[in-house]
C-alpha positions as CSV (number, residue, x, y, z in Angstrom):
1,X,0.0,-0.1,0.0
2,X,1.3,3.3,-0.9
3,X,2.3,5.6,2.1
4,X,1.0,8.8,0.5
5,X,-2.4,10.0,1.2
6,X,-5.1,8.7,-1.5
7,X,-6.4,11.2,-3.7
8,X,-10.0,12.5,-2.9
9,X,-11.4,10.7,-5.9
10,X,-9.8,7.4,-5.1
11,X,-11.1,7.8,-1.6
12,X,-14.8,8.3,-3.0
13,X,-14.6,5.3,-5.0
14,X,-13.4,3.3,-2.1
15,X,-16.2,4.7,0.1
16,X,-18.9,4.0,-2.7
17,X,-17.8,0.5,-3.1
18,X,-17.7,-0.1,0.8
19,X,-21.3,1.2,1.0
20,X,-22.6,-1.0,-1.7
21,X,-21.4,-4.1,0.5
22,X,-22.4,-3.0,3.9
23,X,-24.7,0.2,4.3
24,X,-24.4,0.4,7.9
25,X,-20.6,0.7,8.0
26,X,-21.0,4.0,5.9
27,X,-23.6,5.8,8.1
28,X,-22.8,9.7,8.1
29,X,-23.4,9.4,11.9
30,X,-20.2,7.2,12.5
31,X,-22.4,4.0,13.7
32,X,-20.4,1.1,12.8
33,X,-21.0,-2.6,13.3
34,X,-19.8,-5.8,11.5
35,X,-21.7,-8.7,13.0
36,X,-24.7,-10.4,11.6
37,X,-25.3,-12.2,15.1
38,X,-27.7,-9.5,16.3
39,X,-30.0,-6.9,15.2
40,X,-29.1,-3.3,15.6
41,X,-31.4,-0.2,15.4
42,X,-29.9,3.3,15.1
43,X,-31.3,6.3,16.8
44,X,-28.9,9.4,16.4
45,X,-28.5,11.2,19.5
46,X,-28.2,14.9,19.5
47,X,-26.0,14.7,22.8
48,X,-22.7,14.2,21.1
49,X,-19.7,16.0,19.6
50,X,-16.5,15.1,17.8
51,X,-13.9,13.5,19.6
52,X,-11.3,15.5,17.7
53,X,-10.8,19.1,19.1
54,X,-7.2,20.2,18.5
55,X,-4.9,20.4,15.5
56,X,-1.3,20.2,16.6
57,X,1.7,21.2,14.3
58,X,5.2,20.3,14.8
59,X,8.6,20.5,12.9
60,X,10.6,17.1,12.5
61,X,14.2,18.5,13.1
62,X,15.3,16.1,10.6
63,X,15.2,15.1,6.9
64,X,12.1,13.4,5.2
65,X,13.7,9.7,5.4
66,X,14.6,10.1,8.9
67,X,11.3,11.6,10.0
68,X,9.4,8.8,8.1
69,X,11.5,6.1,9.8
70,X,11.0,7.6,13.2
71,X,7.4,8.2,12.8
72,X,6.4,4.8,11.4
73,X,8.8,2.3,13.0
74,X,9.1,0.6,16.4
75,X,11.7,2.2,18.7
76,X,12.4,2.4,22.5
77,X,10.5,5.6,22.6
78,X,7.9,5.5,19.7
79,X,6.4,8.6,18.3
80,X,3.9,9.3,15.3
81,X,1.8,11.6,13.8
82,X,-1.3,11.5,11.4
83,X,0.4,13.4,8.7
84,X,3.8,14.2,7.4
85,X,4.6,16.9,5.0
86,X,7.9,16.8,3.0
87,X,9.9,19.8,1.9
88,X,11.6,20.8,-1.4
89,X,15.4,20.4,-1.8
90,X,15.4,17.4,0.5
91,X,17.8,14.7,-1.1
92,X,16.1,11.9,1.1
93,X,12.8,12.7,-0.5
94,X,11.9,10.2,-3.3
95,X,9.5,12.2,-5.4
96,X,9.6,15.4,-7.7
97,X,6.2,16.6,-6.5
98,X,5.5,17.3,-2.8
99,X,2.9,14.9,-1.4
100,X,1.0,14.6,1.9
101,X,2.0,11.4,3.7
102,X,-0.8,9.9,6.0
103,X,0.7,7.7,8.8
104,X,-2.1,7.2,11.0
105,X,-5.8,6.9,10.5
106,X,-7.5,10.0,11.9
107,X,-9.8,7.8,13.9
108,X,-6.9,6.4,15.8
109,X,-4.6,8.1,18.4
110,X,-1.1,9.2,17.2
111,X,1.6,9.6,19.6
112,X,2.8,13.1,18.9
113,X,1.9,15.5,21.7
114,X,2.6,13.4,24.9
115,X,0.7,14.4,27.9
116,X,0.3,17.9,26.5
117,X,-2.2,20.5,28.0
118,X,-4.6,22.9,26.4
119,X,-7.7,24.6,27.9
120,X,-9.1,22.0,30.4
121,X,-7.9,19.2,28.3
122,X,-4.6,17.1,29.9
123,X,-4.3,14.5,27.1
124,X,-4.2,16.3,24.0
125,X,-3.1,13.1,22.1
126,X,-6.4,11.7,22.8
127,X,-8.5,14.4,20.9
128,X,-6.1,15.8,18.3
129,X,-4.8,15.4,14.8
130,X,-0.9,16.0,14.6
131,X,0.9,17.0,11.6
132,X,4.8,16.7,11.3
133,X,6.4,19.4,9.0
134,X,9.7,18.5,7.7
135,X,12.1,21.2,8.7
136,X,15.7,21.0,10.0
137,X,15.4,23.3,13.0
138,X,17.2,22.1,16.0
139,X,18.3,23.3,19.5
140,X,21.5,22.1,21.4
141,X,22.1,22.5,25.0
142,X,24.7,25.1,26.4
143,X,28.0,23.4,26.8
144,X,28.1,24.2,30.5
145,X,24.7,22.6,31.4
146,X,24.3,19.6,29.0
147,X,20.6,20.0,29.0
148,X,18.0,21.9,26.8
149,X,15.6,24.1,28.7
150,X,13.4,26.7,26.8
151,X,15.4,30.0,26.8
152,X,18.7,28.5,27.6
153,X,19.5,26.6,24.3
154,X,21.4,27.5,21.2
155,X,18.8,27.0,18.2
156,X,18.9,27.1,14.4
157,X,15.8,27.9,12.7
158,X,15.8,27.7,8.8
159,X,12.8,29.0,6.8
160,X,9.9,27.0,5.9
161,X,9.6,26.0,2.3
162,X,6.5,28.0,0.7
163,X,5.2,25.2,-1.4
164,X,5.2,23.0,1.8
165,X,3.3,25.7,3.7
166,X,0.8,25.7,0.8
167,X,0.3,22.0,1.0
168,X,-0.1,22.3,4.7
169,X,-2.8,25.0,4.3
170,X,-4.8,22.8,1.9
171,X,-4.4,19.6,4.3
172,X,-5.4,21.9,7.4
173,X,-8.6,23.2,5.5
174,X,-9.6,19.8,4.7
175,X,-9.3,18.7,8.4
176,X,-11.1,21.8,9.8
177,X,-14.0,21.1,7.5
178,X,-14.4,17.7,8.8
179,X,-14.0,18.6,12.5
180,X,-15.8,21.6,13.2
181,X,-15.1,21.6,17.2
182,X,-11.4,22.5,16.1
183,X,-11.9,26.3,16.8
184,X,-9.2,28.7,15.7
185,X,-7.7,28.9,19.3
186,X,-7.3,25.1,19.2
187,X,-4.9,25.0,16.4
188,X,-1.7,25.0,18.2
189,X,2.0,24.0,18.0
190,X,3.6,21.4,20.0
191,X,5.4,24.2,22.0
192,X,1.9,25.7,23.2
193,X,0.9,22.3,24.7
194,X,4.2,21.2,26.1
195,X,6.3,24.4,26.5
196,X,8.5,22.9,29.3
197,X,10.3,20.6,26.7
198,X,9.2,21.7,23.2
199,X,9.3,24.8,21.2
200,X,8.1,23.7,17.7
201,X,7.4,24.5,15.1
202,X,9.5,27.5,16.2
203,X,9.8,31.2,15.3
204,X,9.9,30.9,11.5
205,X,6.6,29.1,11.4
206,X,4.1,31.4,9.5
207,X,1.2,31.4,12.0
208,X,0.0,34.6,10.6
209,X,-0.2,33.5,7.0
210,X,-2.4,30.2,8.2
211,X,-4.7,32.6,10.3
212,X,-5.2,34.6,7.0
213,X,-6.1,31.4,5.2
214,X,-8.6,30.7,8.1
215,X,-6.5,28.2,10.0
216,X,-5.7,29.1,13.7
217,X,-6.0,32.4,15.6
218,X,-4.5,35.7,15.2
219,X,-4.8,39.3,16.6
220,X,-6.0,42.5,15.2
221,X,-3.3,45.2,15.0
222,X,-5.5,48.1,15.9
223,X,-6.8,46.1,19.1
224,X,-3.1,45.6,20.0
225,X,-2.3,49.3,19.5
226,X,-5.4,50.2,21.8
227,X,-4.4,47.9,24.6
228,X,-0.7,48.9,24.5
229,X,-1.7,52.5,24.6
230,X,-3.6,51.9,27.8
231,X,-0.7,49.6,29.4
232,X,1.9,52.1,28.8
233,X,-0.3,54.8,30.5
234,X,-0.9,52.6,33.4
235,X,2.2,52.3,35.6
236,X,0.8,51.5,39.1
237,X,1.4,47.6,39.1
238,X,4.6,46.0,40.2
239,X,6.5,43.4,38.2
240,X,5.3,40.3,40.2
241,X,1.7,41.4,40.0
242,X,2.0,42.1,36.1
243,X,3.5,38.5,35.6
244,X,1.0,36.9,37.7
245,X,-1.9,38.6,35.9
246,X,-0.2,37.5,32.6
247,X,-0.2,34.0,33.8
248,X,-3.9,34.3,34.4
249,X,-4.5,35.6,30.8
250,X,-2.4,32.8,29.4
251,X,-4.7,30.1,31.2
252,X,-7.7,32.0,30.1
253,X,-6.5,31.8,26.6
254,X,-5.7,28.1,26.9
255,X,-2.2,27.5,28.0
256,X,-1.8,24.8,30.6
257,X,-0.2,27.0,33.3
258,X,-1.9,27.2,36.8
259,X,-1.9,31.0,37.7
260,X,-2.4,30.2,41.4
261,X,0.4,27.8,41.8
262,X,3.2,28.8,39.4
263,X,6.9,30.0,39.8
264,X,8.6,32.8,38.2
265,X,10.6,30.5,35.9
266,X,7.5,28.7,34.8
267,X,5.7,32.2,33.9
268,X,8.9,32.7,31.7
269,X,8.6,29.4,30.1
270,X,5.1,29.9,29.2
271,X,5.4,33.6,28.1
272,X,8.3,32.2,25.8
273,X,6.0,29.7,24.4
274,X,3.3,32.4,23.7
275,X,6.0,34.7,22.0
276,X,7.0,31.9,19.7
277,X,3.7,31.7,18.5
278,X,2.5,35.2,18.4
279,X,5.6,37.3,18.8
280,X,8.3,35.4,17.1
281,X,10.4,38.5,16.2
282,X,11.3,38.8,20.0
283,X,11.3,35.6,22.0
284,X,12.9,36.3,25.6
285,X,10.1,35.2,28.1
286,X,9.6,38.6,29.5
287,X,6.1,40.0,30.3
288,X,6.6,43.3,28.4
289,X,3.7,45.6,27.4
290,X,3.7,44.5,23.9
291,X,3.3,40.6,24.8
292,X,0.5,41.8,27.2
293,X,-1.4,43.9,24.7
294,X,-1.2,41.1,22.1
295,X,-2.6,38.6,24.6
296,X,-5.3,40.9,25.7
297,X,-6.1,41.5,21.8
298,X,-6.5,37.7,21.5
299,X,-8.7,37.3,24.5
300,X,-11.0,40.4,23.2
301,X,-11.3,38.6,19.7
302,X,-11.9,35.0,20.9
303,X,-12.9,35.2,24.6
304,X,-14.2,38.8,25.3
305,X,-16.5,37.5,28.2
306,X,-13.3,36.6,30.1
307,X,-11.6,39.7,29.3
308,X,-14.5,41.8,30.6
309,X,-14.1,40.3,33.7
310,X,-10.4,41.9,34.3
311,X,-10.9,44.8,36.9
312,X,-7.3,46.5,35.9
313,X,-7.9,46.5,32.2
314,X,-10.1,49.2,30.4
315,X,-12.6,46.9,29.0
316,X,-15.6,49.1,28.2
317,X,-15.9,48.2,24.6
318,X,-15.1,44.8,25.2
319,X,-17.8,44.2,27.9
320,X,-20.5,44.6,25.3
321,X,-19.1,41.9,23.1
322,X,-20.6,38.3,22.7
323,X,-18.9,35.6,20.9
324,X,-20.0,31.8,20.7
325,X,-16.2,31.2,21.1
326,X,-16.4,32.8,24.6
327,X,-19.1,30.3,25.9
């Protein structure tokens, strides 16, 4: 069986053939049974939702051949993803045209995000689709420590292949069309759900371009400016108070930080993860006014009811907003 994804037309022909044999297995409601030993009657319940709620993006840190081997073959620490997207110029890639490789059926759990946390979910693997993107970004530990910790590593981040990103956009649109519970804020990177150990897809990943194509979240510049003007004029809060407020905002947006029980180092780690995603031109883990304004703009856009509860932020306009995403 070829490892690349079946074309849409070929998928449809297979589905039609299967439906001709067993109608019940092709029910649009997902009701599946294969035994003739009992009678089954289907009544579709309205009290259900899709299991898939997240789309998690990664870079592979290695070439195509190595990535494919690692993601498909047994090992001491096995990993996998639902999809793998190659890049141009990779000598280990066997085709002239870029193809999406499907490695795990979407109905099965791939091992790509570990015990990642997002919103109120602590096992992102169980409810996500993972896409690995071939990119040779890597980080090495400082010589004096021997271990990699976010913010302390020496990293190299090559640009992503534009054609590869276009392919990712097409695949992601297809996935989002089939899983409406993946809201914009639930399209995340590995570094968002596991920032203590991961930073991928890194600062060169074009999150804004994906958002412009309808994939994932991004902020509005005018809203950032409005919040930034307010924050720069408000100098009454001390550094520690500002950082803990920011931890609360991160948690409200979806990050797995516990604002009531967090250390200063942990706030820096989660702030850095946020910056890799939304302010990649300056990733330092510092809770500065620009980072705060960007996060407030995101909360205003996607969770306005949460933002309106902040007593120290000018939210007169925001308090009147209402959004399905804030429910």
